[in-house]
C-alpha positions in Angstrom: -37.7 100.8 -1.5 -41.0 102.5 -1.6 -41.8 104.9 1.3 -44.9 104.4 3.4 -47.8 106.8 3.0 -50.2 107.6 0.2 -49.8 108.2 -3.5 -50.8 111.9 -4.0 -51.5 113.7 -7.2 -51.2 117.6 -7.0 -52.6 120.1 -9.4 -51.9 123.8 -9.7 -52.7 126.1 -12.5 -49.2 127.5 -12.9 -45.7 127.2 -11.6 -44.5 130.3 -13.4 -42.3 132.3 -11.0 -44.2 135.6 -11.3 -47.7 134.1 -10.9 -47.9 134.4 -7.1 -47.4 132.3 -4.0 -48.8 128.9 -5.0 -46.6 128.9 -8.1 -43.6 128.9 -5.7 -44.9 127.0 -2.7 -46.5 124.0 -4.4 -43.3 122.7 -6.1 -41.5 123.0 -2.7 -44.3 121.2 -1.0 -44.2 118.4 -3.5 -40.4 118.0 -3.1 -40.8 117.8 0.7 -43.6 115.3 0.5 -41.6 113.1 -1.8 -39.3 112.3 1.1 -42.3 111.0 3.2 -44.9 109.4 1.0 -44.8 106.6 -1.6 -45.4 108.8 -4.6 -45.9 112.4 -5.4 -47.1 113.6 -8.9 -47.8 117.1 -10.1 -49.8 118.4 -13.1 -49.3 122.0 -14.0 -48.8 124.4 -16.9 -45.7 125.9 -18.3 -45.2 128.8 -20.7 -45.2 128.1 -24.5 -42.5 129.3 -26.8 -44.1 132.8 -27.0 -44.5 133.0 -23.2 -42.5 135.0 -20.8 -40.9 134.0 -17.5 -39.7 130.7 -16.1 -41.4 127.9 -14.2 -40.3 126.6 -10.9 -40.7 122.8 -11.3 -40.0 120.4 -8.5 -37.1 118.0 -8.5 -36.3 115.0 -6.4 -38.8 112.1 -6.7 -41.7 114.2 -8.0 -43.1 113.0 -11.3 -44.3 116.2 -13.1 -46.6 116.4 -16.1 -46.7 119.8 -17.8 -49.4 121.3 -20.0 -47.9 123.9 -22.5 -49.8 127.1 -22.6 -51.3 128.1 -26.0 -50.6 131.8 -25.4 -51.1 133.8 -22.3 -52.0 131.7 -19.2 -55.3 133.3 -18.5 -56.4 132.9 -22.2 -55.6 129.3 -22.1 -57.3 128.6 -18.8 -60.6 129.9 -20.1 -60.7 126.7 -22.1 -58.9 124.2 -19.7 -59.5 121.2 -21.9 -55.8 120.4 -22.4 -55.3 120.6 -18.6 -58.3 118.3 -18.1 -57.2 115.8 -20.7 -53.6 115.6 -19.3 -54.9 115.1 -15.7 -57.5 112.6 -16.7 -54.9 110.6 -18.6 -52.6 110.7 -15.6 -55.3 109.4 -13.3 -56.4 106.7 -15.7 -52.9 105.4 -16.2 -52.2 105.2 -12.4 -55.0 106.2 -10.1 -53.7 108.0 -7.0 -54.9 107.6 -3.4 -56.1 111.2 -3.5 -55.9 114.4 -5.5 -54.8 117.8 -4.0 -55.7 120.9 -5.9 -54.2 124.3 -5.1 -56.0 127.7 -5.6 -59.5 128.9 -6.6 -61.3 130.9 -9.3 -59.8 129.1 -12.3 -61.4 126.6 -14.6 -58.4 124.3 -13.9 -59.8 123.9 -10.4 -63.1 122.7 -11.9 -61.1 120.3 -14.1 -59.4 118.8 -11.0 -62.6 118.4 -9.1 -64.3 116.7 -12.1 -61.4 114.3 -12.5 -61.5 113.5 -8.8 -65.2 112.8 -8.9 -64.9 110.7 -12.1 -62.1 108.6 -10.5 -63.9 108.4 -7.1 -60.8 109.7 -5.3 -60.7 111.8 -2.1 -60.2 115.5 -3.0 -58.2 118.0 -1.1 -58.5 121.8 -1.8 -56.0 124.4 -0.7 -58.0 127.7 -0.7 -54.8 129.8 -0.6 -56.5 132.8 1.0 -58.7 133.4 -2.0 -62.0 133.6 0.0 -61.3 136.5 2.2 -63.5 139.6 2.0 -60.8 141.5 0.0 -60.3 138.6 -2.4 -64.0 138.2 -3.0 -64.5 141.9 -3.7 -61.6 142.1 -6.1 -63.0 141.5 -9.6 -66.3 140.7 -7.8 -68.5 140.3 -10.9 -66.2 137.8 -12.5 -66.0 135.9 -9.2 -69.8 135.9 -8.8 -70.1 134.3 -12.3 -67.3 131.8 -11.5 -69.0 131.0 -8.1 -72.2 130.1 -9.8 -70.6 128.3 -12.7 -68.2 126.1 -10.9 -66.4 127.4 -7.8 -69.1 126.6 -5.1 -69.4 123.1 -6.6 -65.6 122.6 -6.4 -65.7 123.5 -2.7 -68.6 121.2 -2.1 -66.7 118.4 -3.7 -63.7 118.8 -1.3 -63.3 116.1 1.3 -60.6 118.1 3.2 -59.6 121.8 3.0 -55.9 122.8 3.4 -55.6 126.3 4.9 -52.7 128.2 6.5 -54.7 130.0 9.3 -57.8 129.9 11.5 -59.1 132.9 9.6 -59.5 130.7 6.5 -61.4 128.1 8.5 -63.8 130.8 9.8 -64.4 132.1 6.2 -65.2 128.6 5.0 -67.6 128.0 7.9 -69.3 131.4 7.2 -69.8 130.3 3.6 -71.5 127.1 4.8 -68.8 124.6 4.2 -68.5 122.2 7.1 -65.8 119.8 5.8 -62.7 119.3 8.0 -59.8 121.6 7.4 -56.0 121.1 8.0 -54.2 124.2 9.2 -50.7 123.9 7.9 -48.6 126.9 7.1 -46.4 127.1 4.0 -42.7 126.1 4.5 -39.7 128.2 3.7 -36.4 127.1 2.2 -33.5 128.5 4.3 -30.9 130.4 2.3 -27.2 129.7 2.5 -24.8 132.4 3.3 -24.7 135.2 5.9 -27.8 136.7 7.5 -28.7 140.4 7.4 -26.7 141.0 10.5 -23.5 140.0 8.7 -24.5 141.5 5.3 -22.2 143.4 3.1 -22.3 147.1 4.0 -23.5 149.4 1.2 -22.8 153.1 0.6 -26.4 154.1 -0.2 -27.7 154.2 3.3 -30.5 152.1 4.7 -33.0 150.1 2.6 -36.6 149.1 3.1 -37.7 146.3 0.8 -41.0 145.3 -0.7 -40.7 142.1 -2.7 -43.9 140.6 -4.2 -46.3 141.1 -7.0 -47.0 144.7 -7.7 -50.7 144.4 -7.4 -53.5 146.5 -5.8 -54.0 143.8 -3.2 -50.6 144.4 -1.8 -51.4 147.9 -0.4 -48.6 149.8 -2.1 -50.5 153.1 -2.4 -50.8 153.1 1.4 -47.1 152.4 1.7 -46.2 155.3 -0.5 -48.4 157.7 1.5 -46.8 156.4 4.7 -43.3 156.8 3.3 -44.1 160.4 2.3 -45.4 161.1 5.8 -42.3 159.7 7.5 -39.7 160.6 4.9 -36.9 158.8 6.8 -33.5 160.4 6.1 -30.9 158.2 4.6 -33.5 155.5 3.6 -34.5 154.1 0.2 -37.7 152.1 -0.4 -37.1 149.5 -3.0 -40.1 147.9 -4.7 -39.2 144.6 -6.3 -41.6 142.4 -8.3 -43.6 142.0 -11.5 -46.3 144.6 -12.3 -49.8 143.4 -12.9 -52.5 145.4 -14.9 -50.3 148.5 -15.1 -50.1 149.0 -11.3 -46.5 150.0 -11.3 -47.2 153.0 -13.6 -49.9 154.1 -11.2 -47.5 153.9 -8.3 -44.8 155.8 -10.2 -47.3 158.6 -10.9 -48.2 158.6 -7.2 -44.5 158.8 -6.2 -44.1 161.8 -8.5 -47.1 163.5 -6.9 -45.7 162.9 -3.5 -42.2 164.1 -4.4 -40.6 160.8 -3.7 -38.7 160.2 -6.9 -35.3 160.1 -5.2 -36.5 158.0 -2.3 -38.2 155.1 -4.1 -36.6 152.6 -6.4 -38.7 150.4 -8.7 -36.6 147.3 -9.6 -38.9 145.0 -11.5 -38.7 141.3 -11.2 -35.8 139.4 -9.8 -34.7 135.9 -10.7 -35.1 133.3 -8.0 -31.3 132.7 -7.8 -30.8 136.4 -6.9 -33.7 136.7 -4.5 -31.8 136.1 -1.3 -29.1 138.7 -2.1 -32.0 141.2 -2.5 -33.3 140.3 0.9 -29.8 140.5 2.5 -29.3 144.0 1.3 -32.4 145.2 3.2 -32.6 146.6 6.7 -36.4 146.2 6.9 -39.0 144.2 4.9 -42.4 145.7 4.4 -45.6 144.0 3.1 -48.5 146.4 3.5 -51.0 143.9 2.1 -54.8 144.0 2.4 -55.1 140.2 2.4 -52.8 137.1 2.4 -53.5 133.6 3.4 -49.9 133.3 4.6 -47.4 135.8 3.2 -44.5 133.6 2.1 -42.3 136.7 1.5 -42.6 137.6 5.2 -41.2 134.2 6.0 -38.5 134.5 3.4 -37.4 137.9 4.8 -37.2 136.4 8.3 -35.3 133.4 7.0 -32.7 136.0 5.6 -32.5 137.6 9.0 -34.5 140.8 8.1 -37.2 142.1 10.5 -40.6 142.5 8.8 -43.4 145.0 9.0 -46.8 143.7 7.7 -50.5 143.9 8.4 -53.2 142.0 10.1 -54.3 141.1 6.5 -51.7 138.3 7.0 -51.7 135.7 9.8 -48.3 136.8 11.1 -49.0 137.3 14.8 -45.6 135.6 15.3 -44.0 138.9 14.5 -45.2 140.4 17.8 -45.1 137.1 19.7 -41.4 136.6 18.9 -40.4 140.3 18.7 -39.1 140.1 15.1 -41.2 142.7 13.5 -44.4 144.8 13.4 -48.0 143.6 12.8 -50.5 146.4 12.3 -53.9 147.1 10.8 -54.0 147.6 7.0 -54.6 151.3 7.0 -52.4 154.3 6.3 -52.3 155.7 9.9 -51.3 152.4 11.5 -48.7 151.8 8.7 -47.3 155.2 9.1 -46.9 154.8 12.9 -45.2 151.4 12.5 -43.0 152.5 9.7 -41.7 155.5 11.8 -41.0 153.1 14.7 -39.2 150.7 12.5 -36.8 153.2 10.8 -36.1 154.9 14.2 -35.1 151.6 15.8 -31.4 151.2 16.1 -29.4 149.1 13.6 -28.3 146.7 16.3 -31.9 146.2 17.6 -33.1 145.5 14.0 -30.3 143.0 13.6 -31.3 141.2 16.8 -34.9 141.1 15.7 -33.7 139.6 12.4 -31.9 136.8 14.2 -35.0 136.0 16.2 -37.0 135.8 13.0 -34.5 133.4 11.5 -34.8 131.2 14.6 -38.6 131.3 14.3 -38.5 130.1 10.7 -36.0 127.4 11.4 -38.1 126.0 14.3 -41.7 126.4 12.9 -41.7 126.9 9.2 -39.3 124.3 7.8 -40.5 122.2 4.8 -39.8 118.9 6.5 -42.2 119.8 9.3 -44.8 121.0 6.9 -44.6 117.7 4.9 -44.9 115.7 8.2 -48.1 117.5 9.1 -49.5 117.2 5.5 -48.8 113.5 5.4 -50.5 113.0 8.7 -53.6 114.9 7.4 -53.6 112.7 4.2 -53.4 109.5 6.3 -56.2 110.6 8.6 -58.4 111.4 5.5 -57.7 107.9 4.1 -58.5 106.3 7.5 -54.9 105.2 7.8 -53.9 107.2 10.9 -55.1 109.1 14.0 -56.5 112.6 13.7 -53.6 115.0 13.9 -53.6 118.2 15.8 -53.7 120.3 12.6 -57.3 119.1 11.8 -60.3 121.4 12.6 -63.8 119.9 12.3 -67.1 121.7 12.3 
């Protein structure tokens, strides 16, 4: 029997595991929505035979259409005709009630907006933190060109924005976009097995973990400077994640200059099936980022029972509110002070903080709750339900 609720077609440029947060969160969102609405479809790209990495594709009741990359993703997306043709054919075959596109700054976003306009369907855009000051200044000339060519037109076409924090709403208003916005955080799958407090003891001392893309946005040079200033005895800093644009080599050179060769471990990427074991081995999670719309890895660390240290470049005020971590300005001095406090905190206190973080994720960041709020936002947009509390209007 068909479920109530709209037929929704999602689009995201990639679901490849090492292509950042949306590649991971969108498939989970689609799966969760498939338990609440009549139909969920997804159009995305997957690596070709010569591509590296694996894609995270949704299961359950999600009908997924994939576009095979003709080479590296960024090369293919400069000519998004295959993505456009696949999406247009999907809409013509069975027109959805609305389209929901994830991310910015890629021609695939323009393709999704064009198809929504052609089909005269409501259009939802998830900005994914890609309009913050830091994001706009990174590769600023390319983004200025993209802004003029298509991005501002895509945002104007949106009937509803999906954001994960009030900061993103404020950025949209400052840029002159007055459409309503739904503030709905990403969800987090809860891992099976023991929490950090019951983790397997290791013989190599304490471990601080960074797990994300190794990218200039993530603030790792600041973290290395802070680690050199604190130099906690018996601790290792493990940096896990794929390197982008040679950033890992830059960090390795910095670590050598700082004399940190024995105190920092670069581990590269980790398969999704091994991710939770990496979290459980940690005594502390650190994300020194300049800018995140949500910071899914912070939520994952908390779900694994590990206290987190991150910056105000994320919306994680909950770390202070629920006493499960540290939330500081994204600068070297603040990071150093917080890092020193975190490593000097007793093991038992950190374990208690980790348990509080796990409870926070269970209560506020579960995928069923996210899907419930998203469905309510869709129904309101389609004039099929009352305005939910997550909606902010100009």
